[in-house]
C-alpha positions as CSV (number, residue, x, y, z in Angstrom):
1,M,0.0,0.0,0.0
2,L,2.8,2.4,0.9
3,K,4.7,1.7,-2.4
4,S,1.5,2.5,-4.4
5,F,1.0,5.7,-2.5
6,V,4.6,6.8,-3.0
7,L,4.4,5.9,-6.7
8,R,1.2,7.9,-7.1
9,L,2.7,10.9,-5.2
10,A,5.8,10.8,-7.4
11,M,3.6,10.8,-10.6
12,L,1.5,13.7,-9.2
13,L,4.7,15.7,-8.5
14,A,6.1,15.0,-12.0
15,L,2.8,16.1,-13.6
16,A,2.7,19.2,-11.4
17,A,6.3,20.1,-12.3
18,G,5.4,20.1,-16.0
19,T,2.3,22.2,-15.8
20,G,4.1,25.6,-15.6
21,N,4.5,25.7,-19.4
22,A,0.9,24.6,-19.9
23,L,-0.3,27.6,-18.0
24,A,1.7,30.1,-20.2
25,G,-0.1,31.8,-23.0
26,P,0.3,30.7,-26.6
27,V,3.3,31.7,-28.8
28,Y,2.7,33.6,-32.0
29,H,5.0,33.9,-35.0
30,V,4.8,37.3,-36.6
31,T,6.1,38.1,-40.2
32,L,6.2,41.7,-41.4
33,D,6.6,42.2,-45.2
34,T,8.4,45.5,-45.8
35,T,9.4,44.8,-49.4
36,S,7.1,47.7,-50.5
37,L,9.2,50.0,-48.3
38,A,12.6,49.0,-49.8
39,G,15.3,51.6,-49.4
40,R,13.5,53.3,-46.5
41,H,14.4,53.5,-42.8
42,G,11.9,53.5,-39.9
43,W,11.2,52.5,-36.4
44,L,10.0,49.0,-35.7
45,D,7.8,49.9,-32.7
46,F,6.4,47.8,-29.9
47,L,3.9,49.4,-27.5
48,F,2.5,47.4,-24.6
49,T,-0.1,49.1,-22.5
50,G,-2.8,48.0,-20.1
51,L,-6.0,49.5,-18.8
52,A,-6.0,51.2,-15.3
53,N,-6.9,48.0,-13.4
54,A,-5.0,45.5,-15.7
55,G,-3.3,42.6,-14.0
56,P,0.4,42.2,-14.5
57,A,1.4,41.0,-18.0
58,R,4.6,40.5,-19.9
59,A,5.3,40.1,-23.6
60,T,8.5,38.3,-24.5
61,L,9.7,38.7,-28.0
62,T,12.4,36.4,-29.4
63,G,13.8,34.8,-32.6
64,F,14.2,38.1,-34.5
65,S,15.2,37.4,-38.1
66,G,15.4,39.2,-41.5
67,F,16.8,42.5,-40.1
68,T,19.2,44.1,-42.6
69,G,21.5,47.0,-42.5
70,D,21.8,49.2,-39.4
71,T,20.0,47.2,-36.8
72,G,22.7,48.4,-34.4
73,G,21.2,51.8,-34.9
74,A,19.2,53.9,-32.5
75,T,16.8,52.4,-30.0
76,L,14.2,53.9,-27.8
77,A,12.9,52.3,-24.6
78,D,10.3,53.7,-22.2
79,G,8.7,52.1,-19.2
80,D,9.0,48.4,-18.2
81,V,11.3,47.3,-21.1
82,S,14.4,45.1,-21.0
83,G,16.6,43.3,-23.5
84,S,17.2,43.9,-27.2
85,L,16.4,42.5,-30.7
86,A,19.8,40.7,-30.6
87,S,18.7,38.4,-27.8
88,A,15.2,38.7,-26.3
89,L,13.0,41.6,-25.6
90,A,10.7,41.7,-22.6
91,I,8.0,44.3,-22.2
92,G,5.8,44.5,-19.1
93,N,2.6,46.6,-18.5
94,G,3.9,47.8,-15.2
95,S,3.9,51.5,-16.0
96,G,1.5,53.5,-18.0
97,W,3.6,53.6,-21.2
98,N,5.8,50.7,-22.2
99,E,7.5,51.0,-25.6
100,Y,10.5,49.8,-27.4
101,G,11.6,51.0,-30.9
102,Q,14.5,50.0,-33.1
103,W,15.6,52.2,-36.1
104,L,16.3,49.9,-39.0
105,Q,16.5,49.6,-42.8
106,L,13.4,48.2,-44.4
107,G,12.9,46.2,-47.6
108,G,12.5,42.5,-46.6
109,L,10.7,40.1,-44.4
110,L,11.0,40.7,-40.7
111,A,10.0,37.9,-38.3
112,F,9.9,37.3,-34.6
113,D,8.0,35.2,-32.0
114,V,6.0,36.7,-29.2
115,A,4.7,34.9,-26.0
116,F,2.5,36.4,-23.3
117,D,2.4,35.8,-19.6
118,V,-0.9,37.3,-18.4
119,A,-2.4,37.5,-14.9
120,P,-5.6,35.4,-14.6
121,A,-7.7,38.4,-13.5
122,G,-7.9,42.1,-14.2
123,A,-8.6,44.3,-17.2
124,G,-7.1,43.9,-20.7
125,T,-3.7,44.7,-22.0
126,S,-2.6,45.3,-25.7
127,L,0.6,44.9,-27.6
128,V,0.7,46.9,-30.8
129,V,3.4,46.6,-33.5
130,A,3.9,49.4,-36.0
131,L,6.4,50.9,-38.4
132,L,7.0,54.6,-37.7
133,D,8.9,57.3,-39.6
134,E,11.5,59.7,-38.1
135,Q,8.6,62.0,-36.9
136,F,7.0,58.9,-35.1
137,G,4.1,59.0,-37.5
138,Y,2.9,55.8,-39.2
139,L,5.3,55.0,-42.0
140,A,3.7,55.3,-45.5
141,G,0.3,55.3,-43.9
142,T,0.7,51.7,-42.7
143,G,-1.1,52.1,-39.3
144,D,-0.9,49.5,-36.7
145,L,0.4,46.3,-38.4
146,V,-0.3,43.8,-35.6
147,T,-2.5,44.1,-32.5
148,F,-2.7,41.6,-29.7
149,D,-5.6,42.3,-27.3
150,L,-5.1,40.2,-24.1
151,Q,-8.2,39.7,-22.0
152,P,-7.6,37.5,-18.9
153,G,-9.8,34.5,-19.0
154,A,-11.0,35.2,-22.5
155,G,-7.9,34.5,-24.7
156,T,-6.1,36.8,-27.1
157,A,-7.7,38.6,-30.0
158,V,-5.2,39.1,-32.8
159,G,-5.5,41.6,-35.6
160,A,-3.1,42.0,-38.5
161,D,-2.9,44.3,-41.5
162,G,-3.0,41.7,-44.3
163,A,-1.0,43.9,-46.7
164,F,2.0,43.9,-44.3
165,A,1.7,41.3,-41.6
166,T,0.8,37.6,-40.9
167,V,0.4,36.1,-37.5
168,T,0.3,32.4,-36.8
169,A,-0.1,30.5,-33.5
170,V,2.9,28.2,-32.8
171,P,2.0,24.9,-31.2
172,E,3.9,24.2,-28.0
173,P,6.2,21.3,-28.4
174,G,6.3,21.0,-24.7
175,S,2.6,20.1,-24.6
176,L,3.2,17.1,-26.9
177,A,6.1,16.0,-24.7
178,M,4.0,16.3,-21.6
179,L,1.2,14.2,-23.2
180,G,3.7,11.5,-24.2
181,T,5.3,11.5,-20.7
182,G,1.9,11.2,-19.1
183,M,1.0,8.3,-21.3
184,L,4.2,6.5,-20.5
185,L,3.7,7.0,-16.8
186,L,0.2,5.7,-17.0
187,M,1.3,2.6,-18.9
188,A,4.2,2.0,-16.4
189,T,1.7,2.3,-13.5
190,R,-0.7,-0.2,-15.1
191,R,2.1,-2.7,-15.6
192,L,3.2,-2.4,-12.0
193,V,-0.4,-2.9,-10.8
194,R,-0.8,-6.0,-13.0
195,R,2.4,-7.6,-11.7
196,R,1.0,-7.5,-8.1
């Protein structure tokens, strides 16, 4: 009886240890097509703001690719921002205005991944991605290219300007691994029970 209890407790702890990733929000892959803006420069701008009673939230942007020319150029950061396009960029909604901008050369496909960690309660938060000119106006009338509206308990509403942007949800490989591990543990437990 004690062995069975210890085995079940070990399985419960193993499953609980793997649920942290399952509680994280989905990952999205964003592609921005700037070929129509070839030869121009602009700010790639990320703005992450929450309503007055929004719960804590964080956007983590990784896997930046397709950036050409002077990506080492000027950057701007305001509010709860850390990191860079060279590694990973984290933007929280802790202060009223949370923005990161990178001055770069346009003319190709820019891509990155974004993941969200959102509190289970509170008001909404939005991440907006835009291309801005040197005066911080929308570049060539593009407007907001991508918008992620995060509503705790209601999922994420994603909007994209089809002329410039595509957004696809990326399946979590960890969830498949967790499912496989769980199935193996269940089969092992059943084998042990049958041997007794």
